[in-house]
C-alpha positions as CSV (number, residue, x, y, z in Angstrom):
1,M,-16.3,5.8,12.5
2,T,-13.9,6.8,15.3
3,I,-12.2,10.1,15.3
4,E,-8.9,8.4,14.8
5,A,-10.2,6.6,11.7
6,L,-11.8,9.8,10.4
7,L,-8.6,11.7,10.7
8,R,-6.6,8.9,9.1
9,E,-9.1,9.0,6.2
10,L,-9.1,12.8,5.8
11,A,-5.4,13.5,6.2
12,P,-4.2,12.6,2.7
13,D,-7.1,14.5,1.1
14,V,-6.4,17.6,3.2
15,L,-2.7,17.4,2.4
16,G,-3.5,17.3,-1.3
17,A,-5.7,20.4,-1.0
18,V,-3.1,22.3,0.9
19,V,-0.1,21.2,-1.2
20,R,-1.6,22.0,-4.5
21,R,-2.2,25.6,-3.4
22,V,1.1,26.4,-1.7
23,R,3.3,24.0,-3.6
24,D,5.6,23.4,-0.7
25,F,5.3,19.8,0.4
26,G,7.4,20.0,3.5
27,A,5.7,23.0,5.0
28,A,2.2,21.7,4.0
29,E,2.9,18.3,5.6
30,D,4.0,19.9,8.8
31,A,0.9,22.2,8.8
32,V,-1.5,19.3,8.2
33,Q,0.1,17.2,10.9
34,E,-0.4,20.0,13.4
35,A,-4.0,20.3,12.3
36,V,-4.6,16.6,12.8
37,I,-3.0,16.8,16.3
38,A,-5.2,19.8,17.1
39,A,-8.3,17.8,15.9
40,A,-7.3,14.7,17.9
41,T,-7.0,16.9,21.0
42,Q,-10.2,19.1,20.6
43,W,-12.8,16.9,18.8
44,P,-13.3,14.3,21.6
45,T,-14.6,17.1,23.9
46,A,-15.8,19.8,21.5
47,G,-17.3,17.4,19.0
48,V,-16.6,16.7,15.4
49,P,-17.3,19.8,13.2
50,D,-20.0,19.7,10.6
51,D,-17.4,19.8,7.8
52,P,-14.3,18.2,9.3
53,R,-12.3,18.5,6.1
54,A,-12.8,22.2,5.9
55,W,-11.9,22.5,9.6
56,L,-8.6,20.8,9.0
57,I,-7.8,22.9,6.0
58,H,-8.6,26.1,7.9
59,V,-6.4,25.1,10.8
60,A,-3.6,24.1,8.4
61,A,-4.0,27.5,6.8
62,R,-3.4,29.2,10.1
63,R,-0.3,27.1,10.6
64,M,0.9,28.1,7.1
65,T,0.3,31.7,8.0
66,D,2.5,31.4,11.0
67,H,5.1,29.6,8.9
68,V,5.1,32.3,6.3
69,R,5.3,35.2,8.8
70,S,8.2,33.4,10.5
71,Q,10.0,33.0,7.2
72,V,9.4,36.6,6.3
73,A,10.6,38.0,9.6
74,R,13.7,35.7,9.6
75,R,14.8,36.0,6.0
76,K,13.2,39.4,5.1
77,R,12.0,38.0,1.8
78,E,9.4,40.5,0.6
79,E,8.8,38.5,-2.5
80,L,7.6,35.6,-0.3
81,V,5.1,37.9,1.3
82,V,3.8,39.0,-2.1
83,S,3.4,35.4,-3.4
84,L,2.0,33.7,-0.3
85,V,0.2,36.3,1.9
86,P,-2.6,36.1,2.8
87,P,-2.3,32.3,2.9
88,E,-5.7,32.0,4.5
89,D,-7.3,33.2,1.3
90,Q,-5.2,30.9,-0.8
91,L,-5.9,27.8,1.3
92,A,-9.4,28.2,2.6
93,L,-11.0,30.3,-0.1
94,A,-9.2,29.6,-3.4
95,P,-11.4,27.7,-5.9
96,D,-10.4,24.3,-7.1
97,E,-8.0,24.3,-10.1
98,E,-9.6,23.8,-13.5
99,G,-9.9,20.1,-14.3
100,V,-9.6,18.9,-10.8
101,P,-13.0,17.6,-9.6
102,D,-13.9,18.3,-6.0
103,G,-12.8,15.5,-3.7
104,D,-10.0,14.3,-5.9
105,D,-7.2,15.9,-3.9
106,T,-5.9,12.5,-2.7
107,L,-5.6,11.2,-6.3
108,L,-3.9,14.5,-7.3
109,L,-1.5,14.2,-4.4
110,L,-0.5,10.8,-5.7
111,F,0.7,12.3,-9.0
112,M,2.2,15.3,-7.3
113,C,4.4,13.1,-5.0
114,C,5.8,11.3,-8.0
115,H,7.9,14.4,-8.6
116,P,10.4,14.5,-11.5
117,A,13.2,15.4,-9.1
118,L,12.9,12.0,-7.4
119,T,13.9,8.5,-8.3
120,R,11.0,6.1,-8.6
121,A,11.9,4.4,-5.3
122,S,12.1,7.7,-3.5
123,A,8.8,9.0,-5.0
124,I,7.0,5.8,-4.0
125,A,8.4,6.0,-0.4
126,L,7.4,9.6,-0.1
127,T,3.9,8.9,-1.4
128,L,3.3,6.0,0.9
129,R,4.1,8.3,3.8
130,A,1.9,11.2,2.5
131,V,-1.0,9.3,0.9
132,G,-1.0,5.9,2.5
133,G,-0.2,7.2,6.0
134,L,2.3,4.3,6.5
135,T,5.0,4.6,9.1
136,T,8.6,4.7,8.1
137,S,9.0,1.2,9.6
138,E,6.1,-0.2,7.5
139,I,7.5,1.4,4.3
140,A,11.0,-0.1,5.1
141,R,9.5,-3.6,5.3
142,T,7.9,-3.0,2.0
143,F,11.2,-2.2,0.4
144,F,13.2,-4.9,2.4
145,V,15.5,-2.2,3.8
146,P,16.4,-1.1,7.4
147,E,14.1,1.6,8.9
148,A,17.0,4.0,9.2
149,T,17.7,3.7,5.5
150,M,14.1,4.4,4.6
151,A,14.0,7.4,7.0
152,Q,17.0,8.9,5.2
153,R,15.4,8.2,1.8
154,I,12.2,10.0,2.7
155,S,14.2,13.0,4.1
156,R,16.4,13.1,1.0
157,A,13.3,13.0,-1.2
158,K,11.9,16.2,0.5
159,D,15.3,17.9,0.2
160,A,15.5,17.0,-3.5
161,I,12.1,18.5,-4.2
162,R,13.1,21.7,-2.4
163,A,16.5,21.9,-4.2
164,S,15.1,21.1,-7.7
165,N,13.2,24.4,-8.1
166,V,10.6,22.3,-10.0
167,P,7.2,23.3,-8.6
168,F,5.3,20.8,-6.4
169,E,2.1,21.2,-8.4
170,K,-0.4,19.4,-10.5
171,P,1.5,17.7,-13.4
172,A,0.8,18.6,-17.0
173,P,-1.1,15.9,-19.0
174,S,2.2,14.9,-20.7
175,E,3.8,14.3,-17.3
176,T,0.9,12.4,-15.9
177,S,1.5,9.3,-18.1
178,A,5.2,9.3,-17.1
179,R,4.2,9.2,-13.4
180,L,1.5,6.6,-13.8
181,A,3.7,3.5,-13.1
182,S,4.9,5.0,-9.8
183,V,1.3,5.9,-8.8
184,L,0.1,2.4,-9.5
185,H,2.9,0.9,-7.5
186,V,2.0,3.1,-4.6
187,L,-1.6,2.0,-4.7
188,Y,-0.5,-1.6,-4.9
189,L,1.6,-1.3,-1.8
190,V,-1.0,0.7,0.1
191,F,-3.6,-2.0,-0.7
192,N,-1.2,-4.8,0.4
193,E,-0.6,-3.1,3.7
194,G,-4.3,-2.8,4.2
195,Y,-5.2,-6.3,3.2
196,A,-2.4,-7.9,5.3
197,A,-1.0,-5.5,7.8
198,S,2.7,-5.9,8.3
199,S,2.7,-4.9,11.9
200,G,0.3,-4.4,14.9
201,D,-2.6,-6.4,16.3
202,E,-4.9,-6.2,13.3
203,V,-5.0,-8.7,10.4
204,H,-6.4,-6.0,8.1
205,R,-6.3,-2.2,7.8
206,I,-9.6,-1.9,5.9
207,D,-9.2,1.9,5.7
208,L,-6.1,1.5,3.5
209,S,-7.4,-1.3,1.3
210,R,-10.7,0.5,0.6
211,E,-8.9,3.8,-0.1
212,A,-6.6,2.0,-2.6
213,I,-9.5,0.4,-4.3
214,R,-11.4,3.8,-4.4
215,L,-8.4,5.5,-6.0
216,A,-7.9,2.7,-8.5
217,R,-11.5,2.9,-9.5
218,M,-11.1,6.6,-10.1
219,L,-8.0,6.0,-12.3
220,H,-9.8,3.2,-14.2
221,A,-12.7,5.5,-14.9
222,R,-10.3,8.0,-16.5
223,I,-8.2,5.6,-18.5
224,P,-10.2,2.3,-18.8
225,E,-8.1,1.2,-21.8
226,D,-4.9,1.0,-19.7
227,A,-4.0,-2.7,-19.0
228,D,-1.9,-1.8,-16.0
229,V,-4.8,0.1,-14.4
230,S,-7.3,-2.5,-15.2
231,G,-5.0,-5.3,-14.0
232,L,-4.3,-3.5,-10.7
233,L,-8.0,-2.9,-10.0
234,A,-8.8,-6.5,-10.8
235,L,-6.0,-7.7,-8.5
236,M,-7.3,-5.6,-5.6
237,L,-10.9,-6.8,-6.1
238,L,-10.0,-10.5,-6.5
239,T,-7.8,-10.3,-3.4
240,D,-10.1,-8.3,-1.2
241,A,-13.0,-10.6,-2.1
242,R,-11.4,-13.1,0.3
243,R,-11.0,-10.7,3.2
244,D,-14.0,-11.9,5.3
245,A,-12.7,-15.4,5.3
246,R,-9.2,-14.5,6.4
247,T,-10.1,-14.3,10.1
248,G,-11.7,-16.7,12.5
249,P,-14.3,-16.1,15.3
250,S,-11.6,-14.7,17.6
251,G,-9.9,-12.6,14.9
252,E,-7.2,-15.2,14.3
253,L,-5.5,-15.5,10.9
254,V,-7.0,-18.2,8.6
255,P,-4.7,-19.4,5.7
256,L,-6.1,-19.7,2.2
257,D,-6.3,-23.5,2.2
258,E,-8.5,-23.5,5.3
259,Q,-10.8,-20.6,4.5
260,D,-14.6,-21.0,4.2
261,R,-15.0,-20.1,0.5
262,T,-18.7,-19.4,0.9
263,K,-17.7,-16.2,2.6
264,W,-15.8,-14.9,-0.5
265,D,-17.4,-12.0,-2.2
266,R,-18.7,-13.5,-5.5
267,V,-19.8,-10.0,-6.9
268,A,-16.2,-8.7,-6.5
269,I,-14.8,-11.9,-7.9
270,A,-17.0,-11.6,-11.0
271,E,-16.0,-8.0,-11.5
272,G,-12.3,-8.7,-10.9
273,T,-12.3,-11.6,-13.2
274,G,-13.8,-9.6,-16.1
275,L,-11.2,-6.9,-15.6
276,A,-8.4,-9.4,-15.4
277,E,-9.5,-11.0,-18.6
278,A,-9.7,-7.7,-20.4
279,A,-6.3,-6.7,-19.1
280,M,-4.6,-9.9,-20.2
281,R,-6.1,-9.5,-23.7
282,A,-4.7,-6.0,-23.9
283,A,-1.2,-6.8,-22.5
284,A,0.3,-9.3,-20.1
285,S,1.4,-6.6,-17.7
286,A,2.7,-7.5,-14.2
287,Y,-0.6,-6.5,-12.6
288,A,-2.7,-8.3,-15.2
289,V,-0.7,-11.5,-14.6
290,Q,-1.0,-11.2,-10.8
291,A,-4.8,-10.7,-11.3
292,A,-5.0,-13.8,-13.4
293,I,-3.3,-15.8,-10.6
294,A,-5.8,-14.4,-8.1
295,A,-8.7,-15.3,-10.4
296,L,-7.5,-18.9,-10.6
297,H,-7.5,-19.1,-6.8
298,D,-10.9,-17.4,-6.5
299,E,-12.5,-19.6,-9.1
300,A,-11.4,-22.9,-7.5
301,S,-13.7,-24.7,-5.0
302,S,-10.8,-25.9,-2.9
303,T,-7.0,-25.9,-2.7
304,E,-6.9,-29.4,-4.3
305,T,-9.0,-28.3,-7.3
306,T,-6.9,-25.1,-7.9
307,D,-5.2,-25.0,-11.3
308,W,-1.7,-25.0,-9.8
309,P,0.1,-25.8,-13.1
310,Q,-1.4,-22.7,-14.7
311,I,-0.5,-20.7,-11.6
312,L,3.1,-21.9,-11.7
313,A,3.3,-21.0,-15.4
314,L,2.0,-17.5,-14.7
315,Y,4.6,-17.0,-12.0
316,G,7.2,-17.9,-14.6
317,V,5.8,-15.1,-16.8
318,L,5.7,-12.7,-13.9
319,A,9.3,-13.5,-13.0
320,R,10.3,-12.5,-16.5
321,I,8.3,-9.3,-16.5
322,E,8.9,-8.0,-12.9
323,P,11.1,-10.3,-10.8
324,S,10.9,-9.8,-7.0
325,P,11.6,-11.8,-3.8
326,M,7.9,-12.4,-3.3
327,V,7.4,-13.7,-6.8
328,T,10.2,-16.2,-6.2
329,L,8.7,-17.3,-2.8
330,N,5.2,-17.7,-4.2
331,A,6.6,-19.6,-7.2
332,A,8.3,-22.0,-4.8
333,I,4.9,-22.7,-3.1
334,A,3.3,-23.3,-6.5
335,T,6.2,-25.6,-7.4
336,A,5.5,-27.6,-4.3
337,M,1.8,-27.9,-5.2
338,V,2.6,-29.1,-8.7
339,D,5.8,-31.2,-8.3
340,G,5.8,-32.0,-4.6
341,P,7.2,-30.4,-1.5
342,A,10.8,-31.6,-2.2
343,A,10.8,-29.7,-5.4
344,G,9.3,-26.7,-3.6
345,L,12.1,-26.8,-1.1
346,R,14.7,-26.8,-3.8
347,A,13.1,-23.8,-5.4
348,L,13.0,-22.1,-2.0
349,D,16.7,-22.6,-1.6
350,E,17.2,-20.5,-4.7
351,A,14.9,-17.7,-3.3
352,A,16.7,-17.7,0.1
353,R,19.9,-16.5,-1.7
354,D,18.3,-13.1,-2.2
355,P,19.8,-10.8,0.4
356,R,16.6,-8.8,0.6
357,L,14.9,-11.7,2.3
358,A,17.6,-12.2,4.9
359,E,16.0,-10.0,7.6
360,T,12.5,-11.2,7.0
361,H,10.5,-14.0,8.5
362,R,9.1,-15.2,5.2
363,V,11.7,-17.8,4.1
364,D,11.4,-19.6,7.5
365,A,7.6,-19.5,7.4
366,V,7.5,-20.9,3.8
367,R,10.2,-23.5,4.6
368,A,8.3,-24.7,7.7
369,H,5.1,-25.0,5.6
370,L,6.8,-27.1,2.9
371,L,8.5,-29.3,5.5
372,E,5.1,-29.8,7.2
373,R,3.7,-30.9,3.8
374,A,6.6,-33.2,3.3
375,G,5.9,-34.8,6.7
376,D,9.0,-33.6,8.5
377,R,7.2,-32.0,11.4
378,A,10.2,-32.1,13.7
379,A,12.1,-29.8,11.3
380,A,9.1,-27.5,10.7
381,V,8.4,-26.6,14.4
382,P,11.6,-24.6,15.1
383,L,11.2,-22.8,11.8
384,Y,7.7,-21.8,12.6
385,L,8.8,-20.5,16.0
386,R,11.8,-18.6,14.5
387,A,9.5,-17.0,11.9
388,S,7.0,-16.0,14.7
389,E,9.8,-14.2,16.5
390,R,10.7,-12.1,13.4
391,T,7.3,-10.9,12.2
392,A,6.0,-7.6,13.4
393,S,2.4,-8.7,12.9
394,T,0.7,-10.0,16.0
395,A,-1.9,-12.0,14.1
396,E,0.8,-13.6,12.0
397,R,3.0,-14.3,15.0
398,D,0.1,-16.0,16.8
399,Y,-0.7,-18.1,13.7
400,L,2.9,-19.3,13.3
401,R,3.0,-20.2,17.0
402,M,-0.3,-22.1,16.7
403,R,1.1,-24.1,13.8
404,A,4.2,-25.0,15.8
405,A,2.1,-26.0,18.8
406,R,-0.3,-28.1,16.7
407,L,2.6,-30.1,15.2
408,R,4.1,-30.7,18.6
409,D,0.8,-32.0,19.9
410,E,0.0,-34.3,17.0
């Protein structure tokens, strides 16, 4: 593992450890970022320490010490000295809180970030930044909003926590259940960014998808009876099972209908299918329905033998439970597979009216795909090219250009 990957993996856990002791998210985040920068500068020449997590916490503690001393000197707040000094002892030496197993700081940070002073959207955005390590631009694309809007939302979230006077700390058991929906949504978004990176050169960000699955497993171990938790874990496993087949020999993106299904992880599929079935029996939650759709894809031997009518019906259920632009887009594709590309294009026209999709490449990409299936290659080519210009993912851009070039050459 590279130093960069190690730091990316450790940062949320270190932030969780620091934040639950000092209960000041903004100051803790700044301190941990400085510790990560120090590590990135020193470790390549000095070597990675035996306990890199403890090293980062210790450096963050020193930064917090400087922060506290600066605050004391500037504001002359003796009560702050009494409550926070010596921070080194609180951060580096304080024992874990009762009921918080060692190594669970990232999961705890998830619940802490879903703060009662925040709206659900703001809490999710803040958590994606702190736990998922996503950039403001990546989070903005997730919410279908401009980057500047998302930057303001994250900044306001931090301000709201500071102004609320509600401690940034481990939630009580009664509060944990109220925050669960936001926590699950964060894990869902982190996994999606890991499985299909929205920007950059990589098709996958395996560190993100694996961390999301790890945290989902931890949640499921604690509340195995919860249909949402079971459904989300099932969805992750069933989707991640196809990861090895999503890229070709040169790292190029391979669409679902062209994948070598012998490369799919049958152990993960079996586990995910069992969890999906249990979740659907308990309650047809949004995650359970999405997992059921993923299971139908994974169980089919080819695109042609996939149970598309059942998938289309499940998208109808999902649209009633939790409507979203992506549900509408995927339903249009399923409609095309059941009733033909012309019907799919009509359904896509309905989806394209959603203003949240106006700035994305997805409508053009899906329309090009359906036009290609309908045999209208001349109309598909410019749409593939326009979609390629609007995506931030290098792999997706290259794939869309390749589709256009292939149609021109045929």
